[in-house]
SEPA-893618 format. One record per residue (C-alpha): residue number from 1; z, x, y. Coordinates in steps of 0.25 Angstrom, whole numbers. Example, Ala and Ser with C-alpha at 12.3 -4.5 7.8 and 13.67 -1.06 7.14 Angstrom:
# SEPA-893618
pt num 1&Z 31&X 49&Y -18
pt num 2&Z 29&X 55&Y -4
//
This chain:
# SEPA-893618
pt num 1&Z 111&X 52&Y 34
pt num 2&Z 105&X 43&Y 22
pt num 3&Z 90&X 39&Y 23
pt num 4&Z 95&X 25&Y 24
pt num 5&Z 103&X 28&Y 36
pt num 6&Z 92&X 36&Y 43
pt num 7&Z 83&X 23&Y 40
pt num 8&Z 94&X 13&Y 46
pt num 9&Z 99&X 8&Y 34
pt num 10&Z 114&X 7&Y 37
pt num 11&Z 122&X -3&Y 44
pt num 12&Z 135&X -4&Y 50
pt num 13&Z 141&X -9&Y 37
pt num 14&Z 138&X -10&Y 22
pt num 15&Z 131&X -21&Y 16
pt num 16&Z 139&X -31&Y 8
pt num 17&Z 133&X -42&Y -2
pt num 18&Z 141&X -49&Y -13
pt num 19&Z 138&X -42&Y -26
pt num 20&Z 128&X -49&Y -36
pt num 21&Z 117&X -46&Y -46
pt num 22&Z 109&X -34&Y -41
pt num 23&Z 93&X -37&Y -42
pt num 24&Z 87&X -27&Y -51
pt num 25&Z 74&X -20&Y -48
pt num 26&Z 63&X -22&Y -59
pt num 27&Z 66&X -19&Y -72
pt num 28&Z 62&X -7&Y -80
pt num 29&Z 58&X 0&Y -66
pt num 30&Z 58&X 15&Y -67
pt num 31&Z 63&X 15&Y -52
pt num 32&Z 74&X 24&Y -51
pt num 33&Z 87&X 17&Y -44
pt num 34&Z 94&X 24&Y -33
pt num 35&Z 110&X 20&Y -35
pt num 36&Z 113&X 11&Y -24
pt num 37&Z 125&X 14&Y -17
pt num 38&Z 133&X 1&Y -16
pt num 39&Z 148&X -2&Y -19
pt num 40&Z 156&X -15&Y -20
pt num 41&Z 168&X -19&Y -11
pt num 42&Z 176&X -32&Y -12
pt num 43&Z 175&X -43&Y -3
pt num 44&Z 186&X -51&Y 3
pt num 45&Z 184&X -61&Y -7
pt num 46&Z 186&X -52&Y -19
pt num 47&Z 170&X -51&Y -22
pt num 48&Z 164&X -37&Y -24
pt num 49&Z 153&X -35&Y -15
pt num 50&Z 142&X -24&Y -16
pt num 51&Z 141&X -15&Y -3
pt num 52&Z 128&X -10&Y 0
pt num 53&Z 123&X 1&Y 10
pt num 54&Z 110&X 7&Y 15
pt num 55&Z 110&X 16&Y 4
pt num 56&Z 112&X 7&Y -7
pt num 57&Z 101&X -3&Y -2
pt num 58&Z 91&X 8&Y 0
pt num 59&Z 94&X 12&Y -14
pt num 60&Z 92&X -3&Y -20
pt num 61&Z 78&X -4&Y -10
pt num 62&Z 72&X 10&Y -15
pt num 63&Z 74&X 4&Y -30
pt num 64&Z 67&X -9&Y -27
pt num 65&Z 55&X -1&Y -20
pt num 66&Z 54&X 8&Y -31
pt num 67&Z 54&X -3&Y -41
pt num 68&Z 47&X -14&Y -33
pt num 69&Z 38&X -6&Y -24
pt num 70&Z 42&X -7&Y -10
pt num 71&Z 31&X -18&Y -6
pt num 72&Z 36&X -25&Y -16
pt num 73&Z 50&X -26&Y -14
pt num 74&Z 56&X -36&Y -4
pt num 75&Z 69&X -36&Y 4
pt num 76&Z 72&X -48&Y -6
pt num 77&Z 70&X -38&Y -18
pt num 78&Z 79&X -27&Y -11
pt num 79&Z 90&X -38&Y -9
pt num 80&Z 90&X -43&Y -23
pt num 81&Z 91&X -29&Y -28
pt num 82&Z 103&X -26&Y -20
pt num 83&Z 109&X -39&Y -23
pt num 84&Z 111&X -43&Y -9
pt num 85&Z 104&X -53&Y 1
pt num 86&Z 92&X -49&Y 9
pt num 87&Z 100&X -51&Y 22
pt num 88&Z 111&X -42&Y 17
pt num 89&Z 100&X -32&Y 15
pt num 90&Z 93&X -33&Y 28
pt num 91&Z 107&X -30&Y 34
pt num 92&Z 104&X -15&Y 32
pt num 93&Z 89&X -15&Y 33
pt num 94&Z 77&X -21&Y 40
pt num 95&Z 69&X -22&Y 28
pt num 96&Z 65&X -15&Y 15
pt num 97&Z 57&X -5&Y 24
pt num 98&Z 68&X 2&Y 30
pt num 99&Z 73&X 4&Y 16
pt num 100&Z 60&X 10&Y 11
pt num 101&Z 60&X 19&Y 24
pt num 102&Z 75&X 24&Y 20
pt num 103&Z 72&X 26&Y 6
pt num 104&Z 59&X 35&Y 10
pt num 105&Z 66&X 42&Y 19
pt num 106&Z 77&X 45&Y 10
pt num 107&Z 66&X 52&Y 0
pt num 108&Z 59&X 59&Y 12
pt num 109&Z 71&X 65&Y 17
pt num 110&Z 74&X 71&Y 4
pt num 111&Z 60&X 77&Y 2
pt num 112&Z 59&X 82&Y 17
pt num 113&Z 74&X 87&Y 16
pt num 114&Z 68&X 97&Y 6
pt num 115&Z 59&X 103&Y 15
pt num 116&Z 69&X 106&Y 25
pt num 117&Z 78&X 114&Y 14
pt num 118&Z 78&X 129&Y 17
pt num 119&Z 72&X 133&Y 4
pt num 120&Z 60&X 123&Y 8
pt num 121&Z 57&X 131&Y 20
pt num 122&Z 61&X 146&Y 16
pt num 123&Z 55&X 155&Y 6
pt num 124&Z 42&X 156&Y -1
pt num 125&Z 33&X 143&Y -2
pt num 126&Z 35&X 143&Y -17
pt num 127&Z 50&X 143&Y -16
pt num 128&Z 50&X 133&Y -6
pt num 129&Z 41&X 124&Y -14
pt num 130&Z 48&X 125&Y -25
pt num 131&Z 62&X 121&Y -18
pt num 132&Z 54&X 110&Y -13
pt num 133&Z 50&X 105&Y -26
pt num 134&Z 64&X 106&Y -32
pt num 135&Z 70&X 99&Y -21
pt num 136&Z 59&X 88&Y -21
pt num 137&Z 63&X 85&Y -36
pt num 138&Z 78&X 84&Y -32
pt num 139&Z 75&X 75&Y -21
pt num 140&Z 66&X 66&Y -29
pt num 141&Z 76&X 66&Y -41
pt num 142&Z 88&X 63&Y -32
pt num 143&Z 80&X 53&Y -22
pt num 144&Z 72&X 47&Y -34
pt num 145&Z 70&X 33&Y -30
pt num 146&Z 68&X 37&Y -15
pt num 147&Z 58&X 46&Y -17
pt num 148&Z 51&X 38&Y -27
pt num 149&Z 50&X 28&Y -16
pt num 150&Z 43&X 38&Y -8
pt num 151&Z 33&X 42&Y -17
pt num 152&Z 29&X 28&Y -19
pt num 153&Z 26&X 23&Y -6
pt num 154&Z 12&X 20&Y -3
pt num 155&Z 12&X 18&Y 14
pt num 156&Z 11&X 2&Y 14
pt num 157&Z 23&X 2&Y 25
pt num 158&Z 26&X 11&Y 36
pt num 159&Z 37&X 17&Y 30
pt num 160&Z 28&X 20&Y 18
pt num 161&Z 18&X 28&Y 27
pt num 162&Z 29&X 34&Y 34
pt num 163&Z 34&X 39&Y 20
pt num 164&Z 21&X 44&Y 15
pt num 165&Z 19&X 52&Y 28
pt num 166&Z 32&X 59&Y 26
pt num 167&Z 28&X 61&Y 11
pt num 168&Z 15&X 67&Y 15
pt num 169&Z 22&X 77&Y 25
pt num 170&Z 32&X 81&Y 13
pt num 171&Z 19&X 84&Y 4
pt num 172&Z 12&X 92&Y 15
pt num 173&Z 25&X 101&Y 16
pt num 174&Z 24&X 103&Y 0
pt num 175&Z 8&X 106&Y 2
pt num 176&Z 11&X 116&Y 13
pt num 177&Z 20&X 123&Y 5
pt num 178&Z 11&X 124&Y -8
pt num 179&Z 1&X 129&Y 0
pt num 180&Z 10&X 140&Y 6
pt num 181&Z 13&X 144&Y -9
pt num 182&Z -1&X 145&Y -12
pt num 183&Z -4&X 153&Y 0
pt num 184&Z 8&X 163&Y -4
pt num 185&Z 2&X 163&Y -18
pt num 186&Z 14&X 157&Y -24
pt num 187&Z 7&X 145&Y -31
pt num 188&Z -5&X 145&Y -39
pt num 189&Z -18&X 145&Y -30
pt num 190&Z -28&X 138&Y -39
pt num 191&Z -22&X 124&Y -35
pt num 192&Z -25&X 118&Y -22
pt num 193&Z -12&X 117&Y -13
pt num 194&Z -13&X 103&Y -10
pt num 195&Z -15&X 100&Y -25
pt num 196&Z -3&X 108&Y -29
pt num 197&Z 5&X 101&Y -18
pt num 198&Z 3&X 88&Y -24
pt num 199&Z 5&X 92&Y -38
pt num 200&Z 18&X 97&Y -33
pt num 201&Z 22&X 84&Y -27
pt num 202&Z 16&X 76&Y -38
pt num 203&Z 25&X 83&Y -48
pt num 204&Z 38&X 81&Y -40
pt num 205&Z 35&X 67&Y -36
pt num 206&Z 33&X 63&Y -50
pt num 207&Z 47&X 64&Y -53
pt num 208&Z 48&X 49&Y -47
pt num 209&Z 40&X 44&Y -59
pt num 210&Z 48&X 49&Y -71
pt num 211&Z 62&X 56&Y -66
pt num 212&Z 74&X 47&Y -68
pt num 213&Z 88&X 52&Y -65
pt num 214&Z 97&X 55&Y -75
pt num 215&Z 85&X 58&Y -85
pt num 216&Z 81&X 74&Y -90
pt num 217&Z 85&X 86&Y -82
pt num 218&Z 86&X 81&Y -67
pt num 219&Z 95&X 93&Y -63
pt num 220&Z 83&X 103&Y -67
pt num 221&Z 72&X 94&Y -64
pt num 222&Z 70&X 101&Y -49
pt num 223&Z 69&X 114&Y -55
pt num 224&Z 60&X 110&Y -67
pt num 225&Z 50&X 103&Y -57
pt num 226&Z 50&X 116&Y -49
pt num 227&Z 47&X 124&Y -62
pt num 228&Z 36&X 114&Y -67
pt num 229&Z 29&X 115&Y -53
pt num 230&Z 30&X 130&Y -52
pt num 231&Z 26&X 134&Y -67
pt num 232&Z 19&X 122&Y -71
pt num 233&Z 20&X 115&Y -85
pt num 234&Z 8&X 119&Y -93
pt num 235&Z 3&X 133&Y -96
pt num 236&Z -9&X 137&Y -91
pt num 237&Z -23&X 134&Y -101
//
């Protein structure tokens, strides 16, 4: 089940609207756009109509939230970006917060799914930590718009506060694992575990600011990040 489905963003039929110009997001924005899954069908009068589903509308919403900011994005902005009327948008969702929750749930499901993987639960603390970092980078790069949105929420709504609580739970799991690795003598002992955990998370999360799909060696990026956090960049003074 997709995040959109789990949040109730599906209806009994696809949403259709006559094809027209699609509203674009702010020019020059660095926001990465998830590819909306839309298709076109031919109506009875011969005109081509764009067909929307919950996932494609969610992709449009995430792009607008990342570009404009959630608070500054209205349902009118979302319907304009999708090229449909507001009433058509409301056919599938009750409002923009429902879309926000579905997007954040998708990012959180990806991250917490890592913690349930066998390699994240078995083996030495260092091995598990390296696996989690590797997979975090994979999830971040594959779900970049959604994780970007997650890392930018500020707690202004009930949904944002829920997401922040979940983020802290994930960070706490990483901090516990760092402390276990320290106790086992597997990481350097001259750095406080809490600081080490924050630096580790900060390194991984910083990818949302500079990583763009299709640029550089994306396939080697997870292993590169693990190597950097394990060995460092600068030699000892």
